N, C-alpha and C positions, 0 to 999 in steps of 0.2 A: 430591709437590709441590703446595702447595694454590692454591686460587684465591682471586685478590684481590678482592673485592666490590667493585662498581663503587659511587664514592662519590655518594648521591642526594641532592637537598632538593624540596624539596616548600614552594612559596608558594601561600599562601591555603588550609594542609591543614585546615583546617576547613570550606572551603564546600566545594559539590557535588563538581568537579574533583576537590581535594584530597585526599576523600575515595574518591573513584573509583579516583585514583592508588595509595592506600596499599592499597588491596584486591587492585591487580592485584601491586605488590610482597609482599603477604603470602603468595601465592599463590606466590612466586617469590624468598624470602627468600635462597637459597642463592648469588643473585646480586648481591644488591642492600642495600645500606648506607645507614640513612636517618641522616645526618649533620645535616642541619638541616631544622628547622621552621618557618614562617614565618602567623604570624596577627594577628587583631586582636581581638577580644574575648568568643571563644565558651567561655568559663572549664570549663565540663565535657567537652566534646569534645576541646579541649586536654589536659587532663590524663588521657583518656583514650589520649589518642594516645604521650604521654610515656611512661607506662607499661606502653604496648605495646612500644615501640620504640625508644626508650632513647634518643634524639639526644645528636648532642654540643653543640649549638648550637640555641637559640632565637632567632626573632625576635619580639617582641610590640610592636606599634604602639599599641596600649592603654597607656597610661602605668599606669593604674591595676590592670590585670589583671599588669604586666610586675613594677611591686613586689609583688603577690600571691604570682606565682608564685618571686620570687626568694625570698622568708622559706620556701618549700617545701624539705624534707629528701627529696630523693629519693634514691634506694638507686645511680645512677651519678652522680657532678656533670656538671653539666648548665652552660655559659656562656648567660647570656641576657642578651638587648640589645635596645632599648627602638627602635634603628632601624636602616636600612639603614647609613647613615656610620658609625654607632657599629661594626658587625660587621666593616667593612670593614676599619676601623683595625685589627683584630687576627685578619683572616684573610687568611691569603699563598700557600695552594693554592688549585687549582680543582677545583671538583666535576666527577664524570663527566658527571652528569644532572642536570640542573634543572628543573623542570615549574613552571610560571607559571601558576597559575591565579585570580590575583588578578582580581576584574571590577572591569572600568570604567577609570578614566581612573587610579585607583588601583594599578594594575598596571606603569605605562608607568616607574615612576622605579623600581621593580624591575628592568623588563626592561633597563632602561641601564646599570643599576649592577652587573648580576649578568654582565656581558657579558665582564671581564678576568678572572672569576674561574670562568666555566664554559668547559668542553668544548662541552658544548650544553646549547642549552635547547627546552625542548620546550613551545611557548606555545600557551594556551588563550586567552587573555587577547588579542582581536584587534585593540584599539585600542594597545597597544604597536607592531603592525606599522604600524599606521594613523597613527599621531601619528609614530612614529619615523621613517616611510618611509623612502627610499632611505640617509639619515644611518645610522640605526639597523643596517641590513643591510653597508654599507659598515664600519660600525665593528665589527659582529660578526666581519667576514673581517679584517680587523686584528688582531685579538684571537685568531682561529683559533677561532672558537666558531661551531659550527653551530645553523641557527636550521630547527627543524622545526615545521609547525604541525599542531595535533592535533585542531585542528577538524574536526570531520569532513566538511565539503563539502572542504576543502583537504587533506585525508589523501586524501581519494579522489581529488581531481584529480591531484595529486602520483605517486597511483601511475601512471596513463596517463603521466601529464608523463615519465618516466623512460625511457620508452618510445617517444617520440617527439619532434621537434624541435618547437618554437615555431610556425615558419613553416610546416609541415606543419597545422596546426590551421586551422580556416576559424573556429568559434564554439563557445563554453563556455556551456552552461546551469547556473546552482547554483539547487539545487529550494528550495523553501520552502511549508511546510504551510498556509499563508493565514493560520495562528493559529485561535483561537477564535470571529472574529468575519467567515471569508471570508463566509460568508452571508447576512450581514446588510447593511443600504441604509445609505448615508452617512448618514443622518437618526439612526441608531441610536446612531453615533459618538457624539452630542452627551451621552450620557445612560448611559457606561459606568462603574458600580463597579469598583475595582481588584479585589475581589476574585473577581469574573468575568475580568477578564481578566487575570489570573494563573492560569486554568487552562486550561494550553497543552494540545491534543487530543491532542498522541503524544509531547511530551520531559519530560523532569521535570528542572525547570534551577532555576537561582537567580531571584528576583523580577525585577531588573534587564534581567537576558538574555530574560526571559520576556516584559515587560513592549515591548521591542525587537522582539519576533515579534510579536507583536500588531499593531504600528506599523508593519511591515515595514523598520524603520530597522536591524535587525541583518543583513537580506540585504543593505542598503548597503553594511556597515562590511565586509562579508564579499569583496562585488564590491570595495574599495577594497582589502583585506588580498591575494586573487589578484592582482590588476593591480600591486600591490607587488612583491610577494613574488617570485613568477615571472615578473616584467618582461613583461607582456603587455597590449595596448591594451586600455582598460577598454572600448570599445566593443566589444570580441568578446566581451565578457561579459554574459548576459542572466540573467533571472530566469524562474522556469517554475513554476507552483502543481504539487506533486505531495502533495495530501493526505496519502497511507499516509507519508509522510517515511523513505522504507526504500531509495531511491537519491536520491544526496546530488548528483553530480555525472553530466554529461554531455558529452561533448566530440566532436564532431563534424569530422572531418578533413576535406581536400580531395580525397581519393582516393574521398570516398562513405561510407566506413565510420564508425559510430557507438559509443561505447564509454558504457557505462551502468555506475557504480561503485554497488552497493547493501551495508548491512548493517543489521541490527536499531536500533533507538533505543537504543543502550548505549554511553553515552562509553567503557566500558574497552574497546571494541574498537580507536577508535584508539589509547588509549592504550597499553594492552598491544602492541599490533603495532608502535607506534613506540619503543616502551622493550626488547623484546627485539628487534627488528630480525631478522633472517635465523638468529635464536637461536631452536629449538622449544623448548626445554626448560619443559616443564610447559605449552604453551599452550593456553587453553582455546577448546576446539571452540564457533563460535557460529555458529549454523544457521539460517537463514532458515526459517521457518514457511513451508506451501504457499500458505496464503492471501495471504503477503506476494508473492508472483509475480503479482498483479493490479495491476499500475502504472498510473495513470493521471495523465496531466499537461493543462494547459491555462495560459494564457496572459490571458486578455478580463478576468478578475477581477481582473489587477493594476489595472487604472487606478482604483478606487476607492483606490489607496495614492496618495495625492499626494508622500508623502514619497521613493518611488521617481526622480522625477524632480528632488527638489534633492538625493539623495545622487551622483547622475551628475555633477552641475552639480560638487558641491564635490571630486570627482575632477576632474574638468577642471581648476579653479580651483588644485590641486596641494595638496602640502602640507600650508600654513595652512587653505586651506579644508575640507581631511580633519579636521584637528585641532578647528576650530571646530564643527563638524558631530557629531564625539563631545563635548566638553564642554558645548555646549548640549544635546543629548540627555539628557548626564546630568542634568545639572540639572533640565530639566524635567520627567522622568520621577522623581525624587525629588519632584517638587513634587504632580505627578501622585500618587504610592503616598502622598502627605500629604494628599490631599486637598486641594490648594489652586488645581491648576487642572482643566478638563477633559479627557478622553480625546483629545479632538479637537484641544486645544492644543496637543499636543506637535508634532504635523505642523504646526499655522499658523503657530507661533510659531517655528520649526525652518526653514522655509520661507523665514518675513520673514528671520533673520540671514542666512542663506546669500546670498539673492537682495538684500540689502542695497547698493545703489550704492555710500556711502561705502566700504563696506570689502573692495569689489573688486580697489581696487589694492593693498591690503594683503596679500590672499588670494596674490597671485601671487609677493612677493616670495619668492627662493627661503630655507633653512633650511641653516647650514653648520655648527652643534654644539647640543650639550646645551642648554645657558642659551636660546637662542630657541624649543627646543620648549617648555620649560616658563615663558617670559614669553608665546609664544602662546598656552601653556594659561591662564596668568594673568588673559591678555587677554579672552580668551573668557570666562571667569566673570565679570569687571566686563562686558560688556555683557550677559551672561545676566542680571543682578542686576538688570538697567534694561526686559528685554523685556515 
């Protein structure tokens, strides 16, 4: 009796999460079939992936690259599309596994559009859950689509939450390395060149998330994601500095027990464990080295990261506040990477928008459908241009 491979889609296949996911699948090729790859503009990488995995479908967001790929005669016929909506008109089945590795706000549209053609979405794009909120999760339930976060903190947190009820938990800590400027004074923040901000001390990540880690916005987004995904009061979720980046979540139970969940700084660990679940076929052994068992934690230095207060404020404001926090931050990080604003202005300008009295009533309006999510994103982009 032959084994039916799991139909798999990698959204953002040429990015860091996409490439790590494909490495995991390569080691387990008897289990998975790569049916769809989605990318933007990395021609060299997508060609390498096409020749290796022979996907049935491609979504290429970049029009020029899409045209170039359509002219190439590959060994196996590949259907190439320039947008998600164009693809969905032709695809009527359901993928078994979809890895959402597209960074920033760009991933939200993919997340929402793949709900009805996916049995499970493994989400590395935290913006999708933060911006989609409860509406995204309810829609996933409607389409019988399982949502699994493969962010290291949430993957580790979920491993404990499966064993206990929310009412048994007293407090949760999500850890942060503190980024490259943890021991620098606030005055130093005014003149930080992007090349230094992009040097994360423990993780190798994409540019946008690396800057978010340096400002601590990434940790604010993770608090939002954990609160939404696991229905936990955000006031129970705290942040703790852990420079080693080995412990990703800490759970304090009301009965006095404390659980630390740790793994090496390798995203293949949550990806592989989420993909394989209880199947131990060819599962790689990831062992912490002896030095990693010396864990240090602190909270006092969090005070220099003013954005954390705004992050919690955005959660309290509701879905629209979270969307604004995401969109404005995306816009400011892009300005910073292009050397149009200073590093400290990411926090100061984001704070200004979140605390803008004129926007408070808008933030508190509920979201009922896809259109309202994208309308809020568009409105936030308009506001961003004027800050």
